Every structure is written in structure tokens, then in C-alpha cells.
KOLBAKE-119976 format. One record per atom (N, C-alpha, C, O): residue number from 1; residue in one letter; y negated, z negated, x negated. Coordinates in pm, 1 decimal, decimal comma. Layout:
<nodes>
<node num="NUM" residu="A" Y="Y" Z="Z" X="X"/>
...
</nodes>
This chain:
<nodes>
<node num="1" residu="M" Y="-2605,4" Z="-2158,5" X="4951,3"/>
<node num="1" residu="M" Y="-2521,8" Z="-2046,6" X="4915,3"/>
<node num="1" residu="M" Y="-2582,7" Z="-1965,1" X="4801,5"/>
<node num="1" residu="M" Y="-2509,1" Z="-1913,4" X="4717,4"/>
<node num="2" residu="G" Y="-2715,8" Z="-1952,3" X="4796,8"/>
<node num="2" residu="G" Y="-2781,8" Z="-1875,7" X="4692,5"/>
<node num="2" residu="G" Y="-2761,5" Z="-1935,5" X="4554,6"/>
<node num="2" residu="G" Y="-2746,9" Z="-1862,4" X="4456,7"/>
<node num="3" residu="L" Y="-2760,5" Z="-2069,1" X="4546,0"/>
<node num="3" residu="L" Y="-2741,9" Z="-2136,1" X="4417,8"/>
<node num="3" residu="L" Y="-2602,5" Z="-2111,0" X="4362,2"/>
<node num="3" residu="L" Y="-2586,1" Z="-2094,6" X="4241,3"/>
<node num="4" residu="M" Y="-2501,3" Z="-2107,9" X="4449,8"/>
<node num="4" residu="M" Y="-2363,7" Z="-2082,7" X="4405,2"/>
<node num="4" residu="M" Y="-2349,8" Z="-1939,1" X="4351,4"/>
<node num="4" residu="M" Y="-2278,5" Z="-1914,6" X="4254,1"/>
<node num="5" residu="R" Y="-2418,4" Z="-1846,9" X="4415,9"/>
<node num="5" residu="R" Y="-2413,2" Z="-1707,5" X="4372,9"/>
<node num="5" residu="R" Y="-2476,0" Z="-1691,5" X="4234,2"/>
<node num="5" residu="R" Y="-2421,6" Z="-1620,2" X="4149,9"/>
<node num="6" residu="V" Y="-2588,7" Z="-1756,5" X="4210,0"/>
<node num="6" residu="V" Y="-2656,2" Z="-1751,5" X="4080,3"/>
<node num="6" residu="V" Y="-2567,8" Z="-1814,8" X="3972,9"/>
<node num="6" residu="V" Y="-2557,1" Z="-1761,9" X="3862,2"/>
<node num="7" residu="A" Y="-2505,2" Z="-1926,7" X="4004,9"/>
<node num="7" residu="A" Y="-2417,1" Z="-1994,4" X="3908,8"/>
<node num="7" residu="A" Y="-2296,9" Z="-1907,1" X="3874,9"/>
<node num="7" residu="A" Y="-2257,4" Z="-1899,1" X="3758,6"/>
<node num="8" residu="A" Y="-2238,6" Z="-1842,0" X="3974,7"/>
<node num="8" residu="A" Y="-2123,3" Z="-1755,2" X="3951,6"/>
<node num="8" residu="A" Y="-2163,1" Z="-1634,0" X="3867,5"/>
<node num="8" residu="A" Y="-2089,8" Z="-1594,7" X="3776,8"/>
<node num="9" residu="R" Y="-2277,5" Z="-1575,5" X="3896,7"/>
<node num="9" residu="R" Y="-2324,8" Z="-1459,7" X="3820,7"/>
<node num="9" residu="R" Y="-2349,7" Z="-1498,1" X="3674,7"/>
<node num="9" residu="R" Y="-2315,0" Z="-1422,7" X="3583,8"/>
<node num="10" residu="T" Y="-2409,3" Z="-1614,5" X="3652,2"/>
<node num="10" residu="T" Y="-2435,6" Z="-1662,3" X="3516,5"/>
<node num="10" residu="T" Y="-2304,8" Z="-1683,6" X="3440,5"/>
<node num="10" residu="T" Y="-2295,7" Z="-1650,9" X="3322,1"/>
<node num="11" residu="A" Y="-2203,9" Z="-1738,1" X="3507,9"/>
<node num="11" residu="A" Y="-2074,6" Z="-1760,1" X="3443,5"/>
<node num="11" residu="A" Y="-2009,2" Z="-1628,2" X="3404,5"/>
<node num="11" residu="A" Y="-1951,0" Z="-1617,7" X="3296,5"/>
<node num="12" residu="V" Y="-2018,0" Z="-1528,6" X="3490,0"/>
<node num="12" residu="V" Y="-1959,4" Z="-1397,6" X="3461,0"/>
<node num="12" residu="V" Y="-2031,0" Z="-1332,4" X="3342,8"/>
<node num="12" residu="V" Y="-1966,7" Z="-1278,8" X="3252,6"/>
<node num="13" residu="I" Y="-2162,1" Z="-1337,2" X="3343,8"/>
<node num="13" residu="I" Y="-2239,9" Z="-1277,7" X="3234,7"/>
<node num="13" residu="I" Y="-2208,9" Z="-1347,9" X="3102,8"/>
<node num="13" residu="I" Y="-2192,3" Z="-1282,6" X="2999,8"/>
<node num="14" residu="S" Y="-2201,2" Z="-1479,7" X="3106,1"/>
<node num="14" residu="S" Y="-2171,6" Z="-1556,4" X="2985,1"/>
<node num="14" residu="S" Y="-2031,9" Z="-1524,0" X="2931,8"/>
<node num="14" residu="S" Y="-2012,9" Z="-1506,2" X="2811,5"/>
<node num="15" residu="G" Y="-1935,4" Z="-1516,7" X="3022,2"/>
<node num="15" residu="G" Y="-1797,9" Z="-1484,8" X="2981,2"/>
<node num="15" residu="G" Y="-1787,4" Z="-1346,1" X="2921,8"/>
<node num="15" residu="G" Y="-1716,7" Z="-1325,8" X="2823,0"/>
<node num="16" residu="T" Y="-1857,3" Z="-1249,8" X="2981,1"/>
<node num="16" residu="T" Y="-1855,8" Z="-1112,8" X="2929,8"/>
<node num="16" residu="T" Y="-1919,4" Z="-1105,9" X="2791,2"/>
<node num="16" residu="T" Y="-1867,6" Z="-1039,1" X="2701,7"/>
<node num="17" residu="A" Y="-2030,9" Z="-1174,8" X="2774,2"/>
<node num="17" residu="A" Y="-2097,9" Z="-1175,1" X="2643,9"/>
<node num="17" residu="A" Y="-2009,4" Z="-1236,7" X="2536,9"/>
<node num="17" residu="A" Y="-2005,1" Z="-1187,5" X="2424,2"/>
<node num="18" residu="T" Y="-1939,3" Z="-1342,7" X="2570,7"/>
<node num="18" residu="T" Y="-1849,9" Z="-1408,3" X="2475,0"/>
<node num="18" residu="T" Y="-1735,4" Z="-1315,3" X="2437,4"/>
<node num="18" residu="T" Y="-1699,7" Z="-1305,7" X="2320,0"/>
<node num="19" residu="A" Y="-1677,4" Z="-1246,8" X="2535,3"/>
<node num="19" residu="A" Y="-1566,7" Z="-1155,2" X="2507,8"/>
<node num="19" residu="A" Y="-1611,5" Z="-1039,1" X="2418,8"/>
<node num="19" residu="A" Y="-1542,1" Z="-1002,8" X="2323,8"/>
<node num="20" residu="V" Y="-1725,7" Z="-982,3" X="2449,4"/>
<node num="20" residu="V" Y="-1777,3" Z="-870,3" X="2369,1"/>
<node num="20" residu="V" Y="-1806,5" Z="-916,3" X="2227,1"/>
<node num="20" residu="V" Y="-1773,8" Z="-847,0" X="2130,8"/>
<node num="21" residu="S" Y="-1867,5" Z="-1032,1" X="2214,3"/>
<node num="21" residu="S" Y="-1898,2" Z="-1085,9" X="2082,0"/>
<node num="21" residu="S" Y="-1770,8" Z="-1106,8" X="2000,2"/>
<node num="21" residu="S" Y="-1768,0" Z="-1077,4" X="1880,7"/>
<node num="22" residu="G" Y="-1667,0" Z="-1156,8" X="2063,7"/>
<node num="22" residu="G" Y="-1538,9" Z="-1177,1" X="1994,5"/>
<node num="22" residu="G" Y="-1478,4" Z="-1046,9" X="1945,9"/>
<node num="22" residu="G" Y="-1427,1" Z="-1039,3" X="1834,2"/>
<node num="23" residu="R" Y="-1484,4" Z="-944,5" X="2029,7"/>
<node num="23" residu="R" Y="-1429,6" Z="-814,0" X="1989,6"/>
<node num="23" residu="R" Y="-1507,6" Z="-753,4" X="1874,1"/>
<node num="23" residu="R" Y="-1449,2" Z="-695,5" X="1782,6"/>
<node num="24" residu="V" Y="-1639,0" Z="-766,8" X="1878,4"/>
<node num="24" residu="V" Y="-1722,3" Z="-713,7" X="1769,7"/>
<node num="24" residu="V" Y="-1687,8" Z="-784,3" X="1639,1"/>
<node num="24" residu="V" Y="-1674,7" Z="-719,5" X="1535,2"/>
<node num="25" residu="A" Y="-1672,9" Z="-915,6" X="1643,6"/>
<node num="25" residu="A" Y="-1638,7" Z="-991,7" X="1523,0"/>
<node num="25" residu="A" Y="-1502,2" Z="-950,3" X="1468,7"/>
<node num="25" residu="A" Y="-1484,8" Z="-939,4" X="1347,3"/>
<node num="26" residu="Q" Y="-1405,3" Z="-927,2" X="1557,3"/>
<node num="26" residu="Q" Y="-1272,2" Z="-884,2" X="1513,1"/>
<node num="26" residu="Q" Y="-1278,3" Z="-747,0" X="1446,5"/>
<node num="26" residu="Q" Y="-1214,1" Z="-724,6" X="1343,9"/>
<node num="27" residu="R" Y="-1354,9" Z="-655,9" X="1504,4"/>
<node num="27" residu="R" Y="-1367,1" Z="-521,9" X="1445,5"/>
<node num="27" residu="R" Y="-1435,1" Z="-526,7" X="1309,0"/>
<node num="27" residu="R" Y="-1396,3" Z="-454,6" X="1217,1"/>
<node num="28" residu="Q" Y="-1536,2" Z="-611,5" X="1296,1"/>
<node num="28" residu="Q" Y="-1605,2" Z="-622,8" X="1167,9"/>
<node num="28" residu="Q" Y="-1512,8" Z="-680,3" X="1061,7"/>
<node num="28" residu="Q" Y="-1514,5" Z="-634,7" X="947,3"/>
<node num="29" residu="M" Y="-1432,4" Z="-779,3" X="1097,5"/>
<node num="29" residu="M" Y="-1338,8" Z="-837,5" X="1000,8"/>
<node num="29" residu="M" Y="-1233,1" Z="-735,6" X="961,4"/>
<node num="29" residu="M" Y="-1196,8" Z="-726,2" X="844,1"/>
<node num="30" residu="A" Y="-1183,0" Z="-658,7" X="1058,7"/>
<node num="30" residu="A" Y="-1082,9" Z="-556,8" X="1028,3"/>
<node num="30" residu="A" Y="-1140,2" Z="-450,4" X="935,2"/>
<node num="30" residu="A" Y="-1072,1" Z="-404,4" X="843,5"/>
<node num="31" residu="A" Y="-1264,7" Z="-411,7" X="958,8"/>
<node num="31" residu="A" Y="-1328,7" Z="-312,1" X="873,1"/>
<node num="31" residu="A" Y="-1348,9" Z="-366,4" X="731,8"/>
<node num="31" residu="A" Y="-1330,4" Z="-293,8" X="634,2"/>
<node num="32" residu="A" Y="-1386,4" Z="-492,4" X="720,8"/>
<node num="32" residu="A" Y="-1407,2" Z="-554,1" X="589,2"/>
<node num="32" residu="A" Y="-1275,8" Z="-564,0" X="513,2"/>
<node num="32" residu="A" Y="-1271,8" Z="-539,7" X="392,5"/>
<node num="33" residu="Q" Y="-1168,8" Z="-599,3" X="582,6"/>
<node num="33" residu="Q" Y="-1038,7" Z="-610,2" X="517,2"/>
<node num="33" residu="Q" Y="-986,2" Z="-473,8" X="476,6"/>
<node num="33" residu="Q" Y="-920,5" Z="-461,3" X="373,2"/>
<node num="34" residu="A" Y="-1013,9" Z="-372,0" X="555,6"/>
<node num="34" residu="A" Y="-967,7" Z="-237,6" X="522,4"/>
<node num="34" residu="A" Y="-1041,6" Z="-180,7" X="402,1"/>
<node num="34" residu="A" Y="-983,3" Z="-105,5" X="324,0"/>
<node num="35" residu="S" Y="-1168,4" Z="-215,3" X="386,2"/>
<node num="35" residu="S" Y="-1245,3" Z="-161,4" X="275,2"/>
<node num="35" residu="S" Y="-1227,0" Z="-240,1" X="146,3"/>
<node num="35" residu="S" Y="-1255,6" Z="-187,0" X="39,0"/>
<node num="36" residu="A" Y="-1181,2" Z="-362,6" X="152,1"/>
<node num="36" residu="A" Y="-1164,6" Z="-444,5" X="31,7"/>
<node num="36" residu="A" Y="-1063,7" Z="-385,6" X="-66,3"/>
<node num="36" residu="A" Y="-1096,8" Z="-374,8" X="-184,4"/>
<node num="37" residu="P" Y="-941,7" Z="-346,3" X="-25,3"/>
<node num="37" residu="P" Y="-848,9" Z="-286,5" X="-121,7"/>
<node num="37" residu="P" Y="-900,2" Z="-155,3" X="-178,5"/>
<node num="37" residu="P" Y="-874,3" Z="-124,3" X="-294,7"/>
<node num="38" residu="A" Y="-971,5" Z="-78,8" X="-99,7"/>
<node num="38" residu="A" Y="-1024,6" Z="47,8" X="-149,5"/>
<node num="38" residu="A" Y="-1126,4" Z="24,2" X="-260,2"/>
<node num="38" residu="A" Y="-1134,6" Z="103,4" X="-354,0"/>
<node num="39" residu="A" Y="-1202,9" Z="-81,6" X="-251,0"/>
<node num="39" residu="A" Y="-1301,7" Z="-112,1" X="-353,5"/>
<node num="39" residu="A" Y="-1234,7" Z="-155,6" X="-482,9"/>
<node num="39" residu="A" Y="-1289,6" Z="-131,9" X="-590,5"/>
<node num="40" residu="A" Y="-1118,8" Z="-218,0" X="-475,9"/>
<node num="40" residu="A" Y="-1049,7" Z="-265,3" X="-595,0"/>
<node num="40" residu="A" Y="-977,2" Z="-152,0" X="-667,6"/>
<node num="40" residu="A" Y="-956,7" Z="-160,4" X="-788,7"/>
<node num="41" residu="A" Y="-938,6" Z="-47,4" X="-597,0"/>
<node num="41" residu="A" Y="-859,5" Z="59,8" X="-655,4"/>
<node num="41" residu="A" Y="-930,9" Z="135,9" X="-767,0"/>
<node num="41" residu="A" Y="-867,2" Z="163,1" X="-868,8"/>
<node num="42" residu="P" Y="-1058,9" Z="172,2" X="-754,9"/>
<node num="42" residu="P" Y="-1121,6" Z="249,8" X="-861,2"/>
<node num="42" residu="P" Y="-1121,8" Z="180,9" X="-996,5"/>
<node num="42" residu="P" Y="-1113,0" Z="249,0" X="-1098,7"/>
<node num="43" residu="A" Y="-1131,6" Z="48,9" X="-1001,4"/>
<node num="43" residu="A" Y="-1131,5" Z="-20,5" X="-1129,8"/>
<node num="43" residu="A" Y="-999,8" Z="3,1" X="-1201,6"/>
<node num="43" residu="A" Y="-998,9" Z="26,1" X="-1322,5"/>
<node num="44" residu="G" Y="-889,1" Z="-2,1" X="-1129,7"/>
<node num="44" residu="G" Y="-758,2" Z="24,2" X="-1188,6"/>
<node num="44" residu="G" Y="-745,1" Z="168,4" X="-1232,0"/>
<node num="44" residu="G" Y="-689,5" Z="197,4" X="-1338,0"/>
<node num="45" residu="D" Y="-796,8" Z="259,7" X="-1149,7"/>
<node num="45" residu="D" Y="-791,9" Z="401,5" X="-1182,6"/>
<node num="45" residu="D" Y="-874,4" Z="431,4" X="-1306,7"/>
<node num="45" residu="D" Y="-834,6" Z="513,2" X="-1389,7"/>
<node num="46" residu="E" Y="-989,1" Z="365,6" X="-1319,8"/>
<node num="46" residu="E" Y="-1073,7" Z="385,3" X="-1437,5"/>
<node num="46" residu="E" Y="-1002,6" Z="335,7" X="-1563,0"/>
<node num="46" residu="E" Y="-1008,9" Z="400,6" X="-1667,5"/>
<node num="47" residu="S" Y="-935,5" Z="221,8" X="-1553,8"/>
<node num="47" residu="S" Y="-863,2" Z="167,3" X="-1668,9"/>
<node num="47" residu="S" Y="-751,5" Z="260,4" X="-1711,2"/>
<node num="47" residu="S" Y="-732,4" Z="286,1" X="-1830,1"/>
<node num="48" residu="I" Y="-677,6" Z="310,8" X="-1613,3"/>
<node num="48" residu="I" Y="-567,0" Z="401,7" X="-1644,5"/>
<node num="48" residu="I" Y="-619,7" Z="529,3" X="-1708,2"/>
<node num="48" residu="I" Y="-563,4" Z="578,0" X="-1806,3"/>
<node num="49" residu="A" Y="-726,7" Z="583,0" X="-1653,3"/>
<node num="49" residu="A" Y="-784,6" Z="705,6" X="-1710,0"/>
<node num="49" residu="A" Y="-831,8" Z="682,7" X="-1852,9"/>
<node num="49" residu="A" Y="-814,5" Z="768,6" X="-1939,3"/>
<node num="50" residu="K" Y="-891,6" Z="566,4" X="-1877,3"/>
<node num="50" residu="K" Y="-940,1" Z="534,7" X="-2012,1"/>
<node num="50" residu="K" Y="-824,0" Z="524,2" X="-2110,5"/>
<node num="50" residu="K" Y="-831,8" Z="575,2" X="-2222,3"/>
<node num="51" residu="V" Y="-715,8" Z="457,7" X="-2068,3"/>
<node num="51" residu="V" Y="-598,9" Z="444,3" X="-2156,8"/>
<node num="51" residu="V" Y="-537,1" Z="581,0" X="-2183,8"/>
<node num="51" residu="V" Y="-494,3" Z="608,3" X="-2296,0"/>
<node num="52" residu="Q" Y="-531,8" Z="666,7" X="-2082,7"/>
<node num="52" residu="Q" Y="-478,8" Z="801,9" X="-2103,5"/>
<node num="52" residu="Q" Y="-564,6" Z="880,8" X="-2200,8"/>
<node num="52" residu="Q" Y="-513,4" Z="955,2" X="-2284,5"/>
<node num="53" residu="E" Y="-695,1" Z="863,9" X="-2188,8"/>
<node num="53" residu="E" Y="-786,5" Z="931,1" X="-2282,0"/>
<node num="53" residu="E" Y="-764,6" Z="879,3" X="-2424,2"/>
<node num="53" residu="E" Y="-761,0" Z="957,1" X="-2519,6"/>
<node num="54" residu="L" Y="-750,3" Z="748,7" X="-2437,3"/>
<node num="54" residu="L" Y="-725,8" Z="689,8" X="-2569,3"/>
<node num="54" residu="L" Y="-592,2" Z="735,7" X="-2626,7"/>
<node num="54" residu="L" Y="-581,1" Z="760,8" X="-2746,7"/>
<node num="55" residu="A" Y="-490,8" Z="746,8" X="-2540,8"/>
<node num="55" residu="A" Y="-359,1" Z="791,7" X="-2586,4"/>
<node num="55" residu="A" Y="-366,6" Z="935,4" X="-2638,7"/>
<node num="55" residu="A" Y="-302,0" Z="969,5" X="-2737,8"/>
<node num="56" residu="A" Y="-445,1" Z="1018,5" X="-2571,9"/>
<node num="56" residu="A" Y="-461,2" Z="1156,1" X="-2618,1"/>
<node num="56" residu="A" Y="-529,9" Z="1159,7" X="-2754,8"/>
<node num="56" residu="A" Y="-490,4" Z="1236,2" X="-2842,9"/>
<node num="57" residu="L" Y="-632,6" Z="1076,7" X="-2771,7"/>
<node num="57" residu="L" Y="-700,6" Z="1069,6" X="-2901,8"/>
<node num="57" residu="L" Y="-606,0" Z="1016,9" X="-3009,8"/>
<node num="57" residu="L" Y="-610,6" Z="1062,4" X="-3124,1"/>
<node num="58" residu="H" Y="-521,5" Z="922,2" X="-2974,2"/>
<node num="58" residu="H" Y="-424,1" Z="867,3" X="-3069,2"/>
<node num="58" residu="H" Y="-321,6" Z="974,1" X="-3107,2"/>
<node num="58" residu="H" Y="-285,7" Z="987,9" X="-3224,1"/>
<node num="59" residu="A" Y="-275,2" Z="1049,2" X="-3007,4"/>
<node num="59" residu="A" Y="-176,4" Z="1154,8" X="-3033,3"/>
<node num="59" residu="A" Y="-234,3" Z="1265,0" X="-3121,6"/>
<node num="59" residu="A" Y="-161,0" Z="1326,9" X="-3198,7"/>
<node num="60" residu="Q" Y="-364,3" Z="1290,1" X="-3111,3"/>
<node num="60" residu="Q" Y="-428,7" Z="1392,0" X="-3194,6"/>
<node num="60" residu="Q" Y="-458,7" Z="1339,9" X="-3335,0"/>
<node num="60" residu="Q" Y="-500,6" Z="1416,3" X="-3422,0"/>
<node num="61" residu="G" Y="-437,9" Z="1212,4" X="-3357,0"/>
<node num="61" residu="G" Y="-463,7" Z="1154,7" X="-3487,8"/>
<node num="61" residu="G" Y="-607,1" Z="1110,5" X="-3507,6"/>
<node num="61" residu="G" Y="-645,0" Z="1073,1" X="-3618,6"/>
<node num="62" residu="I" Y="-686,8" Z="1113,9" X="-3403,8"/>
<node num="62" residu="I" Y="-826,8" Z="1073,2" X="-3413,4"/>
<node num="62" residu="I" Y="-838,1" Z="921,6" X="-3421,8"/>
<node num="62" residu="I" Y="-923,5" Z="868,9" X="-3493,1"/>
<node num="63" residu="L" Y="-749,8" Z="850,3" X="-3347,1"/>
<node num="63" residu="L" Y="-747,4" Z="704,0" X="-3351,8"/>
<node num="63" residu="L" Y="-624,2" Z="657,8" X="-3428,5"/>
<node num="63" residu="L" Y="-515,0" Z="711,8" X="-3410,9"/>
<node num="64" residu="S" Y="-642,8" Z="558,4" X="-3512,8"/>
<node num="64" residu="S" Y="-528,3" Z="498,3" X="-3582,4"/>
<node num="64" residu="S" Y="-453,6" Z="408,1" X="-3483,7"/>
<node num="64" residu="S" Y="-500,3" Z="384,3" X="-3372,3"/>
<node num="65" residu="D" Y="-337,2" Z="358,5" X="-3526,1"/>
<node num="65" residu="D" Y="-259,8" Z="268,6" X="-3441,7"/>
<node num="65" residu="D" Y="-340,3" Z="143,2" X="-3405,9"/>
<node num="65" residu="D" Y="-338,8" Z="97,3" X="-3291,7"/>
<node num="66" residu="E" Y="-410,1" Z="89,2" X="-3505,7"/>
<node num="66" residu="E" Y="-488,2" Z="-32,6" X="-3483,8"/>
<node num="66" residu="E" Y="-606,3" Z="-6,4" X="-3389,6"/>
<node num="66" residu="E" Y="-634,2" Z="-86,8" X="-3300,6"/>
<node num="67" residu="E" Y="-675,3" Z="106,6" X="-3409,8"/>
<node num="67" residu="E" Y="-788,5" Z="140,6" X="-3323,8"/>
<node num="67" residu="E" Y="-742,1" Z="163,9" X="-3178,9"/>
<node num="67" residu="E" Y="-807,5" Z="121,5" X="-3083,7"/>
<node num="68" residu="F" Y="-628,9" Z="231,7" X="-3165,2"/>
<node num="68" residu="F" Y="-575,9" Z="257,2" X="-3032,4"/>
<node num="68" residu="F" Y="-539,6" Z="126,6" X="-2962,1"/>
<node num="68" residu="F" Y="-573,2" Z="107,6" X="-2845,3"/>
<node num="69" residu="A" Y="-471,4" Z="37,1" X="-3032,3"/>
<node num="69" residu="A" Y="-430,7" Z="-90,0" X="-2973,1"/>
<node num="69" residu="A" Y="-552,1" Z="-173,1" X="-2931,1"/>
<node num="69" residu="A" Y="-552,5" Z="-233,6" X="-2823,9"/>
<node num="70" residu="A" Y="-653,8" Z="-175,6" X="-3015,2"/>
<node num="70" residu="A" Y="-773,4" Z="-253,7" X="-2983,8"/>
<node num="70" residu="A" Y="-848,7" Z="-193,4" X="-2864,9"/>
<node num="70" residu="A" Y="-892,5" Z="-266,2" X="-2775,8"/>
<node num="71" residu="A" Y="-863,8" Z="-61,4" X="-2863,4"/>
<node num="71" residu="A" Y="-935,4" Z="4,1" X="-2754,9"/>
<node num="71" residu="A" Y="-858,5" Z="-7,5" X="-2622,8"/>
<node num="71" residu="A" Y="-918,3" Z="-23,5" X="-2516,4"/>
<node num="72" residu="K" Y="-726,2" Z="0,6" X="-2631,0"/>
<node num="72" residu="K" Y="-643,2" Z="-12,5" X="-2510,6"/>
<node num="72" residu="K" Y="-655,1" Z="-152,5" X="-2453,0"/>
<node num="72" residu="K" Y="-668,4" Z="-169,3" X="-2331,8"/>
<node num="73" residu="A" Y="-650,4" Z="-253,5" X="-2539,9"/>
<node num="73" residu="A" Y="-663,5" Z="-392,1" X="-2493,6"/>
<node num="73" residu="A" Y="-801,6" Z="-414,0" X="-2429,1"/>
<node num="73" residu="A" Y="-812,7" Z="-483,3" X="-2327,9"/>
<node num="74" residu="K" Y="-903,2" Z="-356,6" X="-2486,3"/>
<node num="74" residu="K" Y="-1038,7" Z="-370,9" X="-2429,3"/>
<node num="74" residu="K" Y="-1047,4" Z="-301,2" X="-2294,2"/>
<node num="74" residu="K" Y="-1106,0" Z="-355,8" X="-2200,7"/>
<node num="75" residu="A" Y="-990,4" Z="-181,7" X="-2282,3"/>
<node num="75" residu="A" Y="-994,6" Z="-106,4" X="-2155,5"/>
<node num="75" residu="A" Y="-918,5" Z="-178,1" X="-2045,9"/>
<node num="75" residu="A" Y="-957,5" Z="-171,9" X="-1929,3"/>
<node num="76" residu="L" Y="-810,3" Z="-246,2" X="-2081,5"/>
<node num="76" residu="L" Y="-729,8" Z="-317,9" X="-1982,3"/>
<node num="76" residu="L" Y="-779,5" Z="-459,8" X="-1958,4"/>
<node num="76" residu="L" Y="-729,9" Z="-529,6" X="-1869,9"/>
<node num="77" residu="G" Y="-876,5" Z="-501,8" X="-2036,6"/>
<node num="77" residu="G" Y="-931,2" Z="-636,8" X="-2019,0"/>
<node num="77" residu="G" Y="-840,6" Z="-745,5" X="-2071,5"/>
<node num="77" residu="G" Y="-840,5" Z="-857,6" X="-2020,6"/>
<node num="78" residu="I" Y="-764,3" Z="-712,9" X="-2172,2"/>
<node num="78" residu="I" Y="-669,6" Z="-809,8" X="-2231,0"/>
<node num="78" residu="I" Y="-734,8" Z="-883,0" X="-2346,5"/>
<node num="78" residu="I" Y="-671,8" Z="-968,4" X="-2408,9"/>
</nodes>
């Protein structure tokens, strides 16, 4: 009877560890997926801000049409 009790206890402990491990892995994946789009957003925001800055310089006459077009293409990665 003692051997059956030890085997049952081991099975319960193993099952619990597997379940906890699965939940931890799911939470880590969810956190990674949630942070991935946030990391991509600043690059787009930086490009937009740069183009707006260039447009202001162009409107003030500081940049010519050609300079503005070249700088805009570089800021957008074109």
C-alpha cells in the first residue's frame, strides 16, 4: 500500500508542475506578443516627426524642393 501512495503522490506532483510550467510559458508568450507592437511603433513615430520637421523647414524656404524630397525619402527609408 505504501508504494501505491508514493506513486500517486509523484503523479500528482508531476502533473501540477507540468500545468504550472504551461501557464508560465503562456503568460510569457502573451507578454512578448503584447510588447512587440509597442516596440515597432516608435520607429514610425520618429519617421513621421522627422518628415514633419523637414516639411516645416521646406515651408520656411530653408530646404529646396530637391533637398526636401531627398531628406524625406531618407527619413522614410525609401
